VEXDREN-2710 file (C-alpha; in Angstrom, 1 decimal):
% VEXDREN-2710
k/r/px/py/pz
1/MET/-265.0/74.4/-24.4
2/ALA/-261.4/72.8/-23.7
3/GLU/-261.0/71.0/-26.9
4/LEU/-260.2/67.4/-25.1
5/PRO/-256.2/66.4/-25.5
6/THR/-255.5/63.6/-28.2
7/GLU/-252.7/61.1/-27.9
8/PRO/-250.2/61.8/-29.8
9/GLU/-249.5/59.8/-33.7
10/ALA/-248.0/56.6/-33.4
11/ARG/-244.6/56.5/-35.4
12/VAL/-244.0/53.7/-37.9
13/TYR/-240.6/51.9/-38.1
14/PRO/-240.9/49.3/-41.3
15/PHE/-238.7/46.8/-41.1
16/SER/-236.6/45.9/-44.5
17/PHE/-234.4/43.1/-46.0
18/THR/-231.6/43.8/-48.6
19/GLY/-230.4/40.5/-48.7
20/SER/-230.6/38.3/-52.6
21/ALA/-230.5/34.7/-53.4
22/ARG/-227.3/35.5/-56.1
23/GLU/-225.3/36.7/-53.2
24/TYR/-226.4/34.5/-50.9
25/PHE/-226.2/31.7/-53.2
26/ARG/-222.1/32.2/-53.4
27/ILE/-222.4/31.8/-49.4
28/TRP/-224.7/28.8/-48.8
29/VAL/-222.9/27.3/-51.6
30/VAL/-219.2/27.3/-49.8
31/ASN/-221.1/26.1/-46.6
32/LEU/-222.4/23.2/-48.2
33/PHE/-219.5/21.9/-50.1
34/LEU/-216.8/22.5/-46.7
35/THR/-219.9/21.2/-44.6
36/ILE/-219.4/18.1/-46.6
37/VAL/-215.8/17.8/-46.8
38/THR/-215.6/18.0/-43.1
39/ALA/-218.4/15.5/-42.2
40/GLY/-220.9/18.9/-41.3
41/ILE/-217.8/20.0/-38.2
42/TYR/-217.8/23.4/-41.0
43/SER/-221.6/23.2/-40.1
44/PRO/-221.5/25.6/-36.9
45/TRP/-219.2/27.9/-38.8
46/ALA/-221.4/27.8/-42.2
47/LYS/-224.5/28.6/-39.6
48/VAL/-222.3/32.2/-38.2
49/ARG/-222.0/33.2/-42.1
50/LYS/-225.1/32.6/-42.5
51/LYS/-226.9/34.2/-40.2
52/ARG/-224.6/37.0/-40.1
53/TYR/-225.9/37.8/-43.9
54/ILE/-229.2/37.6/-42.9
55/TYR/-229.0/39.8/-39.6
56/GLY/-226.6/42.6/-42.0
57/ASN/-229.6/42.3/-44.1
58/THR/-232.6/42.9/-41.9
59/TRP/-232.8/46.8/-41.6
60/VAL/-234.9/49.2/-39.6
61/SER/-234.9/52.9/-38.6
62/GLY/-231.4/53.3/-41.1
63/ALA/-229.3/50.5/-39.2
64/ASN/-229.2/47.0/-39.2
65/PHE/-228.6/44.0/-36.9
66/GLU/-225.6/42.3/-36.7
67/TYR/-224.6/38.4/-35.4
68/HIS/-221.2/37.4/-33.2
69/GLY/-221.9/34.3/-32.4
70/ASN/-219.2/31.7/-31.9
71/PRO/-218.9/28.8/-34.2
72/VAL/-217.2/26.9/-31.2
73/ALA/-219.5/27.5/-29.0
74/ILE/-222.1/26.4/-31.2
75/LEU/-220.1/23.2/-31.7
76/ARG/-220.5/22.2/-28.2
77/GLY/-224.5/22.8/-29.0
78/ARG/-224.0/19.6/-31.8
79/ILE/-221.6/17.7/-29.7
80/ILE/-224.0/17.6/-26.5
81/ALA/-227.4/17.4/-28.7
82/VAL/-225.1/14.1/-31.0
83/LEU/-224.5/12.6/-28.1
84/ALA/-227.7/12.7/-26.0
85/LEU/-229.2/11.2/-29.4
86/VAL/-226.8/8.9/-30.0
87/LEU/-227.2/8.2/-26.0
88/TYR/-231.2/8.2/-26.1
89/ASN/-231.0/5.5/-29.7
90/VAL/-228.5/3.4/-28.2
91/ALA/-230.5/2.7/-24.9
92/SER/-234.3/2.4/-26.3
93/HIS/-232.7/0.0/-28.6
94/TYR/-231.2/-2.8/-26.0
95/LEU/-233.6/-1.5/-22.6
96/PRO/-236.6/1.1/-24.0
97/ARG/-237.6/1.8/-20.3
98/LEU/-233.9/2.4/-19.8
99/GLY/-234.0/4.8/-22.9
100/THR/-237.1/6.5/-21.1
101/ALA/-235.5/7.1/-18.6
102/VAL/-232.6/8.7/-20.4
103/VAL/-235.3/11.0/-22.0
104/ILE/-236.6/11.6/-18.8
105/ALA/-232.8/12.6/-18.0
106/LEU/-232.5/15.2/-20.1
107/MET/-235.7/16.8/-20.0
108/VAL/-234.4/17.7/-16.3
109/ALA/-231.2/19.2/-17.8
110/ALA/-233.4/20.7/-21.4
111/PRO/-233.9/23.8/-19.2
112/TRP/-230.7/24.4/-18.5
113/LEU/-229.1/24.0/-21.8
114/VAL/-232.2/26.0/-23.4
115/VAL/-231.7/28.9/-20.9
116/ARG/-227.5/29.3/-21.9
117/SER/-228.7/29.2/-25.8
118/MET/-230.9/31.8/-25.2
119/GLN/-227.9/33.6/-23.1
120/PHE/-225.9/33.0/-25.8
121/ASN/-227.8/34.0/-28.9
122/ALA/-229.6/37.3/-27.5
123/VAL/-225.8/38.1/-26.2
124/SER/-224.7/37.0/-29.9
125/SER/-227.6/39.2/-31.8
126/SER/-227.0/43.6/-31.4
127/TYR/-228.5/46.6/-33.0
128/ARG/-226.4/50.0/-33.3
129/ASN/-222.9/48.1/-31.1
130/LEU/-226.0/47.4/-28.8
131/ARG/-226.2/44.1/-27.5
132/PHE/-229.1/42.4/-26.9
133/HIS/-229.5/40.1/-23.4
134/PHE/-231.3/36.9/-21.4
135/HIS/-231.7/37.2/-17.6
136/GLY/-233.6/33.7/-17.8
137/ARG/-233.3/31.1/-15.2
138/TYR/-233.5/27.6/-14.5
139/GLY/-235.9/27.3/-12.2
140/GLU/-238.3/29.5/-15.2
141/GLY/-237.4/27.3/-17.5
142/PHE/-237.8/24.2/-15.9
143/ALA/-241.4/25.2/-15.1
144/VAL/-242.2/26.5/-18.7
145/ILE/-241.4/22.5/-19.6
146/ALA/-241.9/20.4/-17.2
147/PRO/-246.0/19.6/-18.5
148/LEU/-244.4/17.7/-20.9
149/LEU/-242.4/15.1/-18.7
150/LEU/-245.3/13.8/-17.5
151/SER/-245.2/11.5/-21.2
152/PRO/-242.2/10.1/-20.7
153/VAL/-242.7/8.9/-16.8
154/LEU/-246.6/7.5/-17.8
155/ALA/-244.6/6.1/-20.6
156/LEU/-241.8/4.2/-17.6
157/VAL/-244.7/3.6/-15.5
158/LEU/-246.8/1.6/-17.9
159/PRO/-246.4/-1.0/-20.5
160/VAL/-243.8/-0.8/-23.6
161/VAL/-245.9/-2.2/-26.3
162/GLU/-243.1/-3.4/-28.7
163/PRO/-243.2/-2.0/-32.5
164/GLY/-245.5/-4.0/-34.8
165/HIS/-247.2/-5.5/-31.6
166/LEU/-250.7/-4.3/-31.6
167/PRO/-252.0/-3.8/-28.1
168/THR/-254.3/-6.1/-27.1
169/THR/-255.9/-5.6/-23.3
170/ALA/-256.8/-3.0/-21.8
171/TRP/-253.9/-1.9/-19.6
172/GLU/-251.4/-2.3/-23.3
173/ILE/-253.7/0.3/-24.8
174/TRP/-253.3/2.6/-22.0
175/GLY/-249.3/2.4/-22.5
176/ALA/-250.0/3.0/-26.2
177/VAL/-252.3/6.2/-25.7
178/LEU/-251.7/7.6/-22.4
179/PRO/-248.1/8.5/-22.5
180/SER/-248.6/11.0/-25.8
181/LEU/-252.1/13.1/-24.6
182/PRO/-249.8/15.4/-22.4
183/VAL/-247.9/16.2/-26.2
184/VAL/-251.6/16.8/-27.4
185/ILE/-252.8/18.7/-24.2
186/PHE/-249.8/20.7/-22.8
187/TYR/-248.3/21.5/-26.2
188/PRO/-250.0/24.2/-26.6
189/TYR/-249.0/26.0/-23.2
190/VAL/-245.4/24.9/-23.1
191/ILE/-246.1/26.5/-26.7
192/GLY/-247.2/29.7/-25.1
193/MET/-245.2/29.9/-21.8
194/LEU/-242.1/29.8/-23.7
195/LYS/-242.7/32.6/-26.0
196/ARG/-243.5/34.5/-22.3
197/PHE/-240.2/33.1/-20.8
198/GLN/-238.2/34.3/-23.8
199/VAL/-239.2/37.9/-24.5
200/ALA/-240.0/38.8/-21.1
201/ASN/-236.6/37.7/-19.8
202/SER/-234.2/39.7/-23.2
203/ALA/-233.4/43.1/-22.6
204/TYR/-231.9/46.0/-24.8
205/GLY/-229.5/47.7/-23.4
206/THR/-230.7/48.7/-19.7
207/LYS/-234.3/47.9/-21.1
208/GLY/-236.4/45.2/-20.5
209/PHE/-238.7/43.4/-22.7
210/ALA/-242.5/42.3/-22.0
211/PHE/-245.1/40.4/-22.8
212/LEU/-248.2/40.4/-23.1
213/SER/-250.5/38.1/-23.8
214/THR/-252.5/35.2/-22.6
215/ILE/-252.0/32.0/-22.9
216/ARG/-255.0/30.9/-23.6
217/LYS/-254.4/32.5/-27.5
218/PHE/-252.0/29.8/-28.3
219/TYR/-254.5/27.0/-27.4
220/TRP/-256.8/29.1/-29.6
221/ILE/-254.0/29.3/-32.8
222/TYR/-253.9/25.2/-32.5
223/ILE/-257.2/24.3/-31.7
224/LYS/-258.5/26.2/-34.7
225/SER/-255.4/24.5/-36.8
226/PHE/-256.6/21.1/-35.8
227/LEU/-259.8/21.4/-37.4
228/ILE/-258.1/23.6/-41.0
229/LEU/-256.3/20.1/-41.2
230/LEU/-259.5/17.9/-40.4
231/PRO/-260.9/18.6/-44.0
232/CYS/-257.6/19.0/-45.4
233/ALA/-256.6/15.4/-44.5
234/PHE/-260.4/14.8/-45.9
235/LEU/-259.8/16.4/-49.2
236/ALA/-256.2/14.9/-49.0
237/GLY/-257.4/11.4/-48.6
238/ILE/-259.9/11.0/-51.2
239/ALA/-256.7/12.9/-53.7
240/THR/-255.4/10.2/-52.9
241/GLY/-257.6/7.6/-53.7
242/VAL/-258.4/9.1/-57.6
243/LEU/-255.1/9.1/-57.9
244/VAL/-254.8/5.9/-56.8
245/MET/-257.1/4.6/-58.5
246/MET/-255.2/5.8/-61.6
247/SER/-253.0/3.4/-61.1
248/ALA/-250.6/6.0/-59.5
249/PRO/-248.2/4.9/-56.9
250/PRO/-249.5/4.1/-53.3
251/TRP/-246.1/6.6/-52.0
252/ILE/-248.1/8.7/-53.8
253/GLY/-250.3/9.6/-51.1
254/ALA/-247.9/10.5/-48.7
255/VAL/-246.5/12.7/-50.8
256/PHE/-249.2/14.7/-52.6
257/PHE/-249.9/15.6/-48.2
258/TYR/-246.9/16.9/-47.6
259/PHE/-246.8/19.4/-50.1
260/THR/-250.0/20.6/-50.1
261/VAL/-251.4/19.9/-46.4
262/VAL/-248.4/20.9/-44.2
263/PRO/-247.1/23.5/-45.9
264/LEU/-250.8/25.0/-45.0
265/LEU/-250.8/23.6/-41.4
266/LEU/-246.5/24.7/-40.5
267/ALA/-247.2/28.3/-41.8
268/TYR/-250.6/28.8/-40.6
269/THR/-249.2/27.8/-36.7
270/ARG/-245.8/30.1/-38.0
271/ALA/-247.7/33.6/-38.8
272/ARG/-250.2/33.3/-36.0
273/VAL/-248.2/32.3/-33.4
274/ALA/-245.2/34.7/-35.1
275/ASN/-248.1/37.7/-35.3
276/LEU/-249.5/37.2/-31.3
277/THR/-246.0/37.0/-30.0
278/PHE/-244.8/40.1/-31.4
279/ASN/-248.2/42.2/-31.2
280/SER/-248.1/41.3/-27.9
281/THR/-244.6/42.5/-26.9
282/THR/-243.4/45.5/-26.0
283/LEU/-239.8/46.6/-25.6
284/GLY/-239.1/49.9/-22.2
285/GLY/-243.3/50.7/-22.3
286/ASP/-242.5/52.7/-25.2
287/VAL/-242.4/50.4/-28.3
288/ARG/-244.6/47.9/-30.0
289/PHE/-244.4/45.6/-32.5
290/VAL/-246.3/44.9/-35.1
291/SER/-246.7/41.9/-37.2
292/THR/-248.9/40.7/-39.7
293/LEU/-247.7/38.2/-41.0
294/ALA/-250.7/36.2/-43.4
295/ALA/-251.1/32.2/-43.4
296/LEU/-252.3/32.1/-46.7
297/LYS/-249.6/33.7/-48.1
298/LEU/-247.0/32.0/-46.0
299/ALA/-248.2/29.3/-46.9
300/SER/-248.4/30.2/-50.7
301/LEU/-244.0/30.5/-50.2
302/TYR/-243.5/27.2/-48.5
303/PHE/-245.6/25.4/-51.1
304/THR/-243.8/27.0/-53.8
305/ASN/-240.8/26.5/-52.3
306/LEU/-240.8/22.5/-51.9
307/VAL/-241.6/22.7/-55.5
308/ALA/-239.1/24.7/-56.5
309/ILE/-236.2/23.1/-54.3
310/VAL/-237.4/19.7/-55.3
311/ALA/-237.7/20.6/-59.0
312/SER/-234.1/21.9/-58.6
313/CYS/-232.4/19.2/-57.0
314/GLY/-231.7/21.9/-54.5
315/LEU/-229.7/24.4/-56.3
316/LEU/-232.9/27.3/-55.3
317/VAL/-232.7/27.0/-51.9
318/PRO/-231.5/30.1/-51.2
319/TRP/-233.7/31.6/-53.2
320/ALA/-236.5/30.1/-51.1
321/VAL/-234.5/31.6/-47.8
322/MET/-234.7/35.4/-48.9
323/ARG/-237.9/34.8/-49.5
324/VAL/-239.0/33.9/-46.3
325/ALA/-236.6/36.1/-44.8
326/ASP/-238.4/39.4/-47.2
327/TYR/-241.8/38.8/-46.4
328/ARG/-241.1/37.8/-42.8
329/ALA/-239.2/41.6/-42.7
330/SER/-242.3/43.4/-44.7
331/CYS/-244.0/41.9/-42.2
332/LEU/-242.9/43.4/-39.3
333/ARG/-243.0/47.5/-37.8
334/ILE/-242.3/49.1/-34.8
335/GLU/-244.5/51.7/-33.6
336/SER/-243.6/54.1/-31.1
337/GLU/-245.2/57.8/-30.3
338/HIS/-241.6/59.3/-29.3
339/GLU/-239.0/59.4/-31.6
340/LEU/-236.8/56.6/-32.1
341/ASP/-233.4/57.4/-32.3
342/GLY/-234.0/59.4/-29.1
343/PHE/-235.3/56.2/-26.9
344/LEU/-232.3/54.2/-28.3
345/ALA/-230.2/57.1/-27.2
346/GLY/-231.4/56.2/-23.6
347/VAL/-231.5/53.0/-23.6
348/ALA/-227.3/52.9/-24.9
349/ARG/-226.6/55.5/-22.1
350/PRO/-226.0/54.0/-19.1
351/VAL/-224.9/50.3/-20.3
352/SER/-220.7/49.8/-19.4
353/ALA/-218.4/48.4/-21.6
354/THR/-218.5/45.1/-19.6
355/GLY/-222.1/44.3/-20.1
356/ASP/-221.4/43.4/-24.1
357/GLN/-218.8/40.3/-22.9
358/LEU/-219.9/37.0/-24.0
359/GLY/-219.4/34.9/-21.5
360/GLU/-218.3/32.3/-23.5
361/PHE/-217.9/30.2/-20.7
362/PHE/-220.0/26.9/-21.3
363/ASP/-222.3/28.7/-23.8
364/VAL/-224.2/26.7/-25.6
365/ASP/-226.3/26.9/-29.2
366/LEU/-228.6/24.3/-29.8
367/SER/-230.3/25.5/-33.0
368/LEU/-229.8/24.3/-35.9
END
């Protein structure tokens, strides 16, 4: 009887991180000093130095990543963000409805800025001297965040409840409650669609990425995080009550919640979203990504990092950054049925040098 053909065994290429807290501390302290001295103007250059160090120390299959971002483009993005924030605060302070209208206008413009930012970050990143690319368009980006537009639209048409004033009529209650419902209902949808938009429109050389997950799985992540929040908040409340009965100051409750519940929820959502995104991503149909972040492990990192940063008055920030970068890299790998070197050579061969141009005109980077 003839043997059935067996599928080739997948080759595994783990990621690794070689950065050290000692080396990064020197970069961090210089960045901090120059950012303070220049009243924040140096912060884009600080970000580029940080990302170049982290990218340069992230390795897979014997090669590291590189970051080529232009600080001037990042500065443009931050100027836009600051101007938008100032415009919103001034408008909302003097004319609350005008402030809401400004939010709507900014959200309509946001997809264009997000697309430009994603294009900038993609083409600023390279692996084996080959750049990444992003081909998303405004219309797709607008469709992703459109459900969140319902929130400021409702706030614009419903009555404004002044700060410190409790709503007394049914109309005022609706005005206080309804605008937040679209965020609660559609936030997982927007996160899932944003990941799909980013991955499905990205490419490495001539090969495009594909995203295979359903949006429903993102809803399950946030539903489970809410179910985790309920008992954690209840236990945190009991602990806070005990501390207050022992003559602890009232603000200790907020501090206790921030140091215990917040790291757990943040770690759970970040780990689950990252795992789902990477595990649903393929490159050129031949390369798969596998992420195995553990929520409890990540939560313990966040908790100990937070305690260490507070106890050291911020001096252990570089140590905390390196710990998280090392753990995230250790939980990520590439799998392929073929030799990765041969696949990457085929990806790079047809690409001309003109495909690596940054397109500096009005590229922005809105990330922090």
